[in-house]
N, C-alpha and C positions, 0 to 999 in steps of 0.2 A: 793822767787824764781824769779818772774818776776820783782818785784820792787827792790830787793836787788842784782840781778844778781848772786845769789848763784848757785853753780853747784849742780845739783841733779841727782843722778844715777837713770836712768829709767829702764835699763835692763842689767844684766850681766849674762852670761852663760858659761858653759863649754861643750866641745865636747869630748866624750869618744872614743878613738881609732883613729888612722890615723893622718896624718899630712896635708891632703888636707883640704881646708876650707869648702868643701861640706860635708853635714851631718846633724845630728840632734843635736841641742844644748839644754841643760836643764838649766832653770833659776836657778841661785844661789841666787842672791840678786836683789833688785830693786823694784820700786813701780808699774810696769806694771803687770797686772794679767796674762799675757800670760805665760804659763808654759814651752812650748817648741817652738823652732824655727827651721824650716827646710831650709837649704841652698842647692840649687840644682846646679850641675855643668852645664855649658852652652856648 
């Protein structure tokens, strides 16, 4: 990864409902143990 410069997926998630980027995303794949990510509107 660091030596070979290979691309490694860290976190990929999906958001259910709505088209705004704010909301709760659930992890689908990736090596990060974080299960959900919340994006708040500013």
